[in-house]
Residue, then its C-alpha position, 0 to 999 in steps of 0.5 A: m969191656p964188661e963192667t962189674f955189675i950187681w944185678t937185682d930183681w925189682l923187689g931187691a929180693r935177689q941179687t947177683s954179682c956179675r959182668k955186664l955187657v951192653v949190646k946195641s945190635r945183633d951183629q955186636l952180640v954175634a961178635l961178642l960171643r964169637n970173641t969170648p975165649a972158651i965160650a963153652g964154659r961160660r954163662f950168658h944171660a940176657f936180662s931185662t927189667g927183673h920182674a919175674t919173681s922166680p930165679v928165671a930172670q937171674p944171671v949166674s953169679g960171676q958170669f955175663a949179664v947181657w943188656l940189649d940197649r933200648d936207647a941205642w938199639i940198632s934193629d936188624p934190617q927187615g925186608a919190605d917184602w919178606f912177609k907172605t901177607e901184610v894183612f890177614p883175613d881177620g884184619t890182624r897183621p904181622v909186625w916185627v919189633p925188637a925183643n928189648k922193648t918194654i910192654a909199655s913202650l910197645n903199646e905206645w909204638l903200636d898205638r901211634r900206628a893205629l895197632a894194638l895187641g889183642n890181649l895183655g896182662s895187668y902190668d906193662a913194665q916188663g920187657i915184651y920178650g921177657a914176659i913172653a918167654t916166661g908164659t905171661h898171659g892176660s885174661g879172657m878167652v880171646s887168647g892163651p898166653l902172650a906167646d900166642f901172638v908170636l909169629s916168629i922169633d930171631l934167636t942168636c945162640v951157640v950150637q955144636s958143629a963138627g965138635a966145636a962151639r959155633v955162634r949161630s942165628f936163627r929165625i924160628e917160625p911155624t911150618d907155614g911161617i909168615t916169612k917168604r923163604n926165597r926172599f929171606e934167603d936172598d937178603v940174609f946170609d947169616v941167619e938160618l930160617i927154620q919153619d917147623d911147628d914142633v921147634f917153634h912151639k918148643s922155642v917161644v916160651s924158652l925161659g931165656a934158656l936157648g940163647v938171646v932173642t933179639g926180635l920177634v914178629l907179633r900178630v897185632r890187630p887194629r887199635f880198639w877201645l874197651k869199656e870196663t864194668r864191675k860188680i861185687l857180690p858174695w862168692a856163693s851168690y856169683k857161683k850160683s849165678v854162673l852155674d844156673g846161667t843167670s851170669p855169663d860164664p867167665t870161661k866163655h867171655l872174651y875179657t873177664d877176670l875176678v878178684l877174690t877177697a882173702l878173708p870173709v867180709k860182713v856186708k850190712h845184714q849179710t853173713a860174713a862171706h868172701q866177696v868177688l869183684v867181677t870185671t868184664r870188658e867189652v869192645v866199644p867204638m872209638p870216640a871221634g877225637g876223644a881223649a884216652p884216659d889213664r886208669n884212675d880207679a879207687r884202688s889205684r888212687s889209694a895205693r898211689a896216695k900211700w906210696e906218696a906218703n911213704g917217700h915214693s918207695t914201693i918197698e916202704t909202702a908195702l912194709h907199712l901196709s903189711g905191718l898194719g895188716s898182719r896185726a889187724p888182718r880183718f881191718a886190712n881186708k875190709c879196707a881192701f874190700n871197700r876199695l873194690v866196692d868203690d871200683a864197682k861204682e865206676t866204669f872205665t872206657s879207654k884204649s885197650y892197653k890202658v884198660f888192661r893195665s890194672s896193676i898197682g905194682d908201681w906203688v906197692a911191692a908184692t911177691s906172688g905165685e900163680m897156679g893154673v888149673a884145668e878150666n873145668h875145675w875152676i869153681d871147685a878150685v875157688d872153694g878149695l882156696i877159700g877152705e885153705l884161707k880159713k885154715l891160714d887165718g886160724d894159724g895167723l897167716h894172711p896174704l893181705s891182698p885179694i887173689g886174682i882169677r883169670f881165664q885163658k884159651s888152650s895153647k900149643h906152647l910147651l912151658t905154659q900153664q895153658h899147654n893143650r888145655a884151657s885154663t884158669t889161673f890163680e895169682t896170690p900176691i903177698l905184700i912184702g913184709a907180711f908176717r904171722h901174728p901173733g909173731s913179729p916182722n922177723s918171721s916175714a920170709a918164713s910166713m910168706k913161704e908158708i902162705l904161698g906153699r899152702l895155697e899152691g898145695v891146694l891146686i897142685g895134684a890130680t884134683f885140679q891139675g895145677r901148674p905153677h907159673l914158671g916165671q913166678r915164685s913157687e914153693i912147689d918142689v921140682a918133682r911135683t912141678r915136673t909131674a904137673y907139666g908132664a915129664a914128656t913136656f919137660d923132656a921135649f923142651k930139654a931136647n930142643r934146648m940141647r939143639f940150640d944150647p948144648y953147652g948150657i951157656f944160657a942156662n939160668p938158676r931156674t932152668t938149672e933147678l928144674g933140670l931143663 
């Protein structure tokens, strides 16, 4: 029986009263949906960790929130001979995993089998399919979004058949899919195998709006180690070195990302300038019997110490820092810069998933928005953001966190920033509680909205061809979001959604808002 439940996102910024259903297997999910009276008029939403900062993760008020029980989940049987190959020519291999695993637990599960994902984002507390379904990505030209590692998804949904709502399950793959059709159909009678490139690329990044994904096949590689090195220098110097070829082009490197200070910093006798931390990661041999350390760089140590001093609360830590920072933004910016300088003095070598995890989200709460621009515009886009940050500074508005800049390959998946183009993404974290100064903390909500909206406004439109990340907070209106992705892209996604969810049973506030 469903229980009354208050869903909240990880920041406590969004809350919804709904009815929680705990599901322990796909069979139980199918039975639950089939036994729901008048299901065509109901709303269901499979929720996970709530780390999306847009309403895409939010259940519909008063309706059903489905929790795929991680502790007691009974995985669907997987035939030992269903895959066409066990190992691809490049050494990668297919593995089936439950969709409700967190990225952290998936990393450890893969590591125990001497395997790893080829790229990851900077945080690992999200559910793996929740991250994939919203277009999450890493940095470096090894891949596009995480969706590019997906070979197959197992979807349960409610379709229309003979004029009535029918619960159905599908395995969806590319045309030349990994699953042997004859073996699968011999063993499974209640799941239809769809192998179609067009359907697959419209379905993987689904924003949770097609149905409930219970499992997926991922393409993983043998476990590997990375060595991370960093340097910090003025943006103008780094820009010049990239353009003249004396620094490697980050749009061509397998694993590179940048962090840009939100305000200029004066270093010794130099003119004050925005500084950039350049992080590069190289694959290195695994040490024989060597321990794999966790990240413990200067930024992490500082954030963790402040979290401990603020009662182990990410919100209180953010409010403490934003209160100080909003009143003294140059001091806060210099402190952040000093942590970057300290980080640049250290190298970090460990298992890949430990090196990729660079976020301080466990200790400090921040909301964020992200825009992806066409790769060839990235340098001009940085200059455009610097110009707007100067204007915001003049208006007493400061994000209080450096801007993350990451690089990705083109992807065929529809609702991604990388769809049909290599991209550079700009993530703007804003500390919870940041406010206009002179002003008061009471202006925080309006201040954060204006900061994000103005920075996004630089990147949206014809010049930089920016696309907002649909899983993150955005102040870009629906019309401009639709234009950014292309009306044809949105229409194609909606047509596919109507195939698998014609009644809108799995719609969420974000997809409804976007007309998807």
